[in-house]
N, C-alpha and C positions, 0 to 999 in steps of 0.2 A: 455049482451055481449056473443057472441059465446065462449064457454068454450075453444075452441082450438085457438081462435084468439090471435095473437101476438100484444101486446100493447106497443107503443112507446110514450114517453112524451118528447117533446123537448122545451127548453126555451133558448133564447139568454140572458143568465143570467148575462154576464159581457161584455157589448159592448165595454167598454174602453180597456179591456184586450183581446177582440176578442175571447171569449169562449162561446161555446154552452154547456149546460148541458142536457144530454139525460138519461132517465130512460127506461129500457126495461123490460117488465114483461112477463114471460112465464108461462102460467097456468100449462102446463104438460111437464116439462123438462125431458130429458133423465135421468132415475134413475141411470144409470151407470156413469153419468157425462156429462153435456150438453156442447157442443162446440159452439163457436161463431166465426165469421170471418168477417172482413171488406174487401170489394173488393180491389184488387191490382191495378185495372185500371177502367176507365169509358168507356162504349161502345161509339164508335164514335171518340175516341182519343186513338190511338193504341200505347200506351207506358205504361210500368209498372210504376206506380206513387207512390206506397206504401203509400196510404192515411192513413194507420194505424199509421204512424210515428207522426201524429198530435194528437193521443189520449194521453192525459197527465195523467189522473188518471182513474182507473177502479176498482170497487169493487162489490161484490155480497152478497146477503143475502136471506134467506128463513125462513119464519115464524119468522122474527125479529132477526134471528141469522146469524152471519157472515159465509159466505161460502168461502172456499179457492179457489182461481183462479190461474191457471198456464198458462203461455204463452207458446204455443207449437211451433210456428214459427213466421215469421214476421207479419202474418195477423190473426193468430188464437189463441183463448184462450179456456180454458176448466174450467168450474166450477165443483168443486168436487161433488160427489154424494150427493143428498139431497132428502128428502122424501115429498116435497111439492112444491108449486109455487115458482118460482125463480125470483128475481128482480136484475138486473144489472144496476148500475149507473156509468156513465163515462162522462168525459169532453173532448171536441174536440177544439183544437186551430184552429181558422178560420181567416186567413189573406192572402188568396190566391185570389187576384183580377183577376180572369179569368173566363171563361165559364165552366171550368172543376171541380172546387173545391168548397170551401166555404169561405165566406167573411162576416165579422161582424164588425161594428163600431156604433157610435151613430147616424149615418144617415140612415142606412139600414142593413138588414140581407139577405143573399142569400146563398142557399146551394143546392148541388146535393146530392141525397140520398146515393150515393156511398162514400161520404166523412163522413157521420154521422150515418148511420144505420147499426149496426151489423146484420149479417145474422144468424139466428138460424138454425144450421145445422140439417138436417133431417126434418125440418118443413118449408122449403122454399115455399111449395105450400099452406100453411095455410093462411087464410085472416089476414090482418094487419090493425090495427087502429093506427092513429097518432093523438095525442093530442098536438096541438100547443098552447104554453103559451106565453103571451106578455112579453117583457123584462121589468124589474122593471122601473117604471117611464115613460114608453113609451107605455102606454096602448092605445094611440090614433093611433098607427100604424095599418095598414091593411095588409091582407095576400092576395097574388096573386099566384095562382097555378091552374093547370088543374086537380089536384087530387080532386075527388068528396068529398063533405061534407057528413058526416055520419048523414043524416037527421033524421033517425029513432031512433037515440040515444038520451038519456037525455043529455042536455047540448050540443046539436049539433051545429056545426059551422054555423054562419051566412055567407052569401055571403061576401067574403073578410074579414071574422072575425076570431078571434082565437077560438079554440075549436077542435072538433073531425073531422077527415077526414078518409077515408077508401080506402084500396087497396085490390084487390082480392088475391094477393100473394106478395112475396118479390120482384120478378122481376118488377112488376108494381110499387111497393113502391119507388124503386130507379130510376124510369123513369119519375118522376114528380118533377122537381125542384121547389123550393119555393122562392119567393121574399117577404120580409116584409119591411114596411116603409111607406113613404108618397110620392110615385112617381107621375109623370104626367101620366095620363091614358086616353085612348080613346078606343072605341069599335065599331064594325060593324058586320054585318052578311054577310056571303058569302054562297049563295045557302042555306039559312036558318040556317047556323051554326054560333054560336056566336064566335067571335074572340076578344081578348083584346090585346091592345098595352100598354106596361108598360115601362116607361123610368125613370131610376134612375140616378141621377147626376145633376150637375148645367147646365141647358139648358135654358137660357133666351130666351123668345119669340119663343119657339119651335112651329112650324106649325103642330100641331097634326092633324088638319083636312086634310091637304094636304097629310100627310103620310098615314092616314087612308084610304083616297080615292085610293091612289096608291097601298097600300098593299091589299085592298079589291079586286081590279082588278086582281092582281097576284093570290090571293087565289082562286078566282072564276075560273080563267083560268086553274089552276092546278087541281082543283076538277073535272072540266068538261073534262080535258085531260084523267084522269083515269076512270071516270064514266060519259061518254058522255050521257048515257040514264037517269040514276037516279040522277046524280049530287049530290050524297050523300058523305059528308065528312067522311073519314074512322074512325075518333076518336069518332063518335057519339055513337058507341056501348058501350063505357066505360065511357064517360064523356060528359058534355054538352057544353064544350068550348075548344078553343085553345088559348094559351097565348104566345105572343112574349115578352120576358123579355130582355130589352136592358140596359146595363150599359154604360153610356156615360162618356168618359174621354178625355183627351187632345190628346192622340195618340193611343187609343186602336182599335183593330180590331179582330174579330173572331166570330165563331158560333159553337154551338153544339146542335144537333138534339135530340128530345125526341118524345115519341109516341103521345103526344098531346100538345107539347110546344117546344119552342126553347130558348136557352140562347144565347144572342148576346152581342158583345162589338162593340161600334162605336165611331169614332172620332167626337168630338163636331162640328168641322167646316164642316163636311160632311152632317150634317142634316139641312133641310131647316128651316128658321125662317119666321115669319109672315111678309108679304110684299115683300119677296124675289122673284124675277122673274127668269125664266129660270131653267135649270137643269144642275148642274155642274157634273163633272166626279165623285166627291166624293159621291154625292147623288145617282148617278147611281150605284156606287160600293155597297152602302148600300142596295139598292133595289135588286141588284144581290145576295147579301148575304141572304136577306130575302127569295128570290126565291129559292136559293140553299137549305137552311135549311127546308123550307116548303116542297119541293119536296122529302126530306128525310122521310117525314111522310109516304110516300108509299115505296120509294126505300131505304131500309136498316133498317127501323124500322118495316116494315111488310114483304116486299120482302127481304129475307136475304140469304146470302150464307149458305150452310149447316153447315159450321164450326161454325156459330153463334147460332145454335139451339141445346141446349141452350148455352148461354154465359158461358164460363169457367172463372169466375171472379177472380180466384186465379192464373191464368196463361194466357199466350198469346194464343189467338185463331188465328191460322194461316190459311190464305186463299190466293189464287192467283187471287181472283176476285174483289179486291177493284177497279180495273180499270173500272168495270161495276158499282159498287155501288157509288163510288165517281166520277169517270171520266164521266160516263153518266149523273150524276146529275150536274156536272160542265158544260156539254154541254147544258143541257136543262135549266139551270138557266137563262142564257142570252136569249136563244131562246124563252122562255116563257115570258120574259120581252117584247120582240118584239111582240109576239102574243097577249099579253094583252094590247098593245098600250102604254106601259110605256116608250118605247124608239122607235126611228125611225130606219128605215132600215140602214141609214147611220151610226147611233150610233152603231148598231149591228155589222156592218162590221168593224168598227174601233176597237171595243172590241175584235172581233174574230181575227183581224190582230195582235193585241197586244199579244194574246195567242200564235199564230203561231210563232211570233218573239221570244217570251220567250223560247219556246221549241227548236227552231232552234239554239239558242245561248247556249244551254246546251250540252257540249261535252259528258256528261254521257249518253245521249240517245243512243249513239252508243255502249255502253257497257252493259246496263241493259234494259230489256224489262219491260213493264208496269205490266206484270204478276209477274215477279221477284220483281219489286218494291213493289207490293202488299204484297207479301210473306215476304219481308224484311222490311216492314213498321216499325215494332217494334224495329229493331236494326239499321236501316240505315236512313229511311226517317224521323223518329222522333228524330234521334240523329245525325243531320247533323253537319259537321265540315268544315274546310277550303277546303278540297278536294272534298266535295260532288258534286259541279257542274261538276267535271271531271269524277265522278264515278257513279252517279245515275240519274234516270229520275223520274219526278213526275207522279204518277198515276192519279193525278187530271188533270193536264194540258195536258199531252200527251194522257191520257185516254179520255179527252174531244175531242181531235182531232181524235182518233180512232172512237169515237162515230159519229163524223161528217162524216168521211170517210165511215163508215158503213151505215149511213143514206143515203148518196148520192149513194152508191153502190146499196142498196136495191131499191131505187127509179128508178135507171137506169135499173137494171136487171129485174125489175118487170113491166117495161113500165109505171111507175108512179102509179101502183095500190097499192103498199105497201111501207112502210117506217119503220124507227125505232120506230115510234109511235105504230105500231101494235105489235112490240116485247114487248114494255113496258107494253102494256095493257094485253098481254097474260101472262107476268110475274106476273102482278097484279092478274089476275083471277086465275092463277095456284097456286101461292105461298103466295100472300099477303092478299087478301080480307077476308079470313077466318082465318088468322094467330092467332088472339087472341080469336077465337071462337073454339079452340080445335084442329084445323088442322095445327099443327106446323111442317112444313117441310121447308127446304131451298133448294136453287139451288145447285145442285151437281157441283163439281169442273169441270167436263168435259161435263156438260149438256147444255151449252149455244148454241153452233152451232146447235144442234138438235132442240132446242126451236125456234131459228130464222127460221129454215127451216119450222117448223110447222106453224109459224105465217105468213110467207111470201112466202114460196115455193122456196126460194133462198138458195143455198148451200154456206155458208160463211166460211167453214172450212179452206180454203187456206188463206182467208183474215185474219182471227183470228190468224192463225199460223204465218203469216209474220209480222203483225203489233202489235198484243197484246203479243204473246209469242216469237216473234222475235224482232229485233231492227231496221227493215227497217222503213224509214220515210213514212208516209201515203202520197200517191200521190195526194195531195190536189189541185195542180194547174189543173191537168186533171179532177178531180172530180168536183171541183167548176165550171169549165167551162160548165159542163152539166146543172148547175143551173143558168147560165147567169152571173157568177161572174168571173172576171179576177184577178189572183194572180200575183203580180210582186214584185221584190225585189229592193230596192234602198239603196245606201250607207247612213248609219245613220250619219256619220261625215267624213269630209275630213282629219281629223287629224290623223297622223300615230299613231300606237299603240304599247304599251308594252305588251298587252294581259294579263292584270291584272284587278282584281276588288279591289277597295280600300275602306277603311272606316276611319272615323275620330277616332283618339286615342289620347285623351288629346289635347295637342297643335299641334300634328303632324298628319301624314297620314300613316296608316299601309296598307300592302297588305293583303286583306281579302282572296283572291283566286288568285293563279297563274295558268292560264289556260294551260293545258297540250299541249306541242308542240309549245307554243307561244314564243314570243321574250324573255320575262323575264325568262321563264323556261329554254330556251336554254342558257341564260347567267348565270344561277345558282341562281337566286333569289328564295326566298321561302315565302310562306304564313306566316304572322306574322312579317316579316321584316318591320321596320319603316323607311320610306323615310326621308332622311335628305336633299339631294340636287341632282339635275340633272344638270350636267355640271357646277357645282359650284354654282348653284342658289338654294336657299332654296325652299322647297315644303311643304306646310302645309294644303292644301285644294284641293279637287278634281278639282275645277275650275282652280286653279293655275297650276296643273299638265297639264291640257289641254292647257292652255295658253302657257306654256313652249314647249310642244310637237308640237304645231301648227307652231313653227318656223323651224321645220325640215321636211325633206322628208323621205318617206319610204326607207329603206335600209341604212340610215345614222346611225352612231354609237354615243351613248351618254354615258357619265360616270355617274354612279348612286352610290351615297353614301347612305348606310342604316345602322341602328343599328339592329343587330341580337342578341337578349338578350341585354347584355351590351357591345358587341363588335362591333366596327366600321368595316364595310366591304365595299369594292369597287368592282363594277361590270361594265363591258362594255356591253351595250345592243344594238343590231342591231334592229332598229325599224321596225315593220311590216307595210305592207300596211293596210289602214283602213279595218278592217275585219267585223265589226259589221254592219249587214244589217237589215233593217226594212222591214217587210211585208206590202204591200199596197193592199187592196182589193177594187175593183170598179165594179159597175154594168156594164156588157159588153155593155148594150144598151147605 
């Protein structure tokens, strides 16, 4: 073993108690006292999560003797000076069923490195070895990860086996999640690159063949998008496969990208079963999620904002460019489903119309730009409350509309010679292709307009200022018309409105959001109020509220009884005209 390599040994030693045991061996610790730290957040999910709170026990020894350990802050420990190799043993509680953390029970084990691997401060660039050990009594489990096996080592891991794995440095170690257990698995190659689909959870009659065929088409399309000549997958420089890890539950949804894999959560009913015909909205949503996270293999895992080079894992990394890295990815995820033949043009237009509708219904888009939303992701987007729809905008959804508007603008102003595709490929060539080959630089906060001009010859400074750094709505009706698509608005419902969003709360109905300037707001109602009755009639479900309001006309007044905390309040609400509009996109032809 390399004398400077950091060795981690991980075992899911207590599945019933949801605990991993990790041993960390440092051959050459800092003689003045070695510091260790666990990341405070995970790249791709912009919120301080304090993963260290799940470390239950931690102890250190050197040459068989106990070494004193002091905790310095929420995420950092220091082992007292020692004169030889240092070994730290600790346990991590793992009961977070999400794509961000770690989860362990008797059916499977899953972890992100940010939840379980302490960083050896000062030695982050040293190679790391990971020895994965089977849980007691579950030696039949297999291992699924894109982290390369340490083939040259004695006791090297077999494909999908327990044993030694290797990473060139700590940043790589924490960027390869691991799934252990007995999942359903399929594989395919996309332009010569091996891809594995791993599904964990109860999934009777899952149609793996259909999913593999669809995901293969998506991967091939995206590889060719960035590398039209070589069609070379970006991860082949460091590993021999890409792994999609999907946890299937009754109501889960989400994804988190990594450099050669992605962690997904999907709802059971959204996945196709053997014999099922057609393609439902749920399955299209799943394929869109796959497309989104795979696109991140290029855009954000390798093409990065300068603020992420390197990641500051103990603090928030602030950037105003998430509208490019998440918004553009959200634009291309559905567009590449269309280009791969996984959805029809009519499907695509319906999905795009849904996004346009969602953005238009968010009053916060008039207060916050997508650049501000990007910068405030840590404190506002990831910490939403009852007032968020009134105050913020999504850099995902409006960011995707900025990308659409920019794409159409580039096509129009270049006479069809250039598009946003050219911009993405230049970003890839300039910042992404060689990122893990030593050329680690990111996109400067002010550098995007100049790069667009270099790629297309079009000056987009005014466009970016108005729609990304300003709060103007992208003129999509005008721009889509140049692509032969007509945008129209229709009334979503004839029912008059209180201008609220509601949620079930126990046996009642609570106001989740009171839209600013709407009927309820003007009457004095507040988010959190629990509806009791409208004009003396009980209200306990969203459908019931609609039925009651359908008996009135806009402008009429209704008496609304609510509980605010434990106090009964009475308000008079003058109903608004139906305000909710739906976007409809049709081919002009």
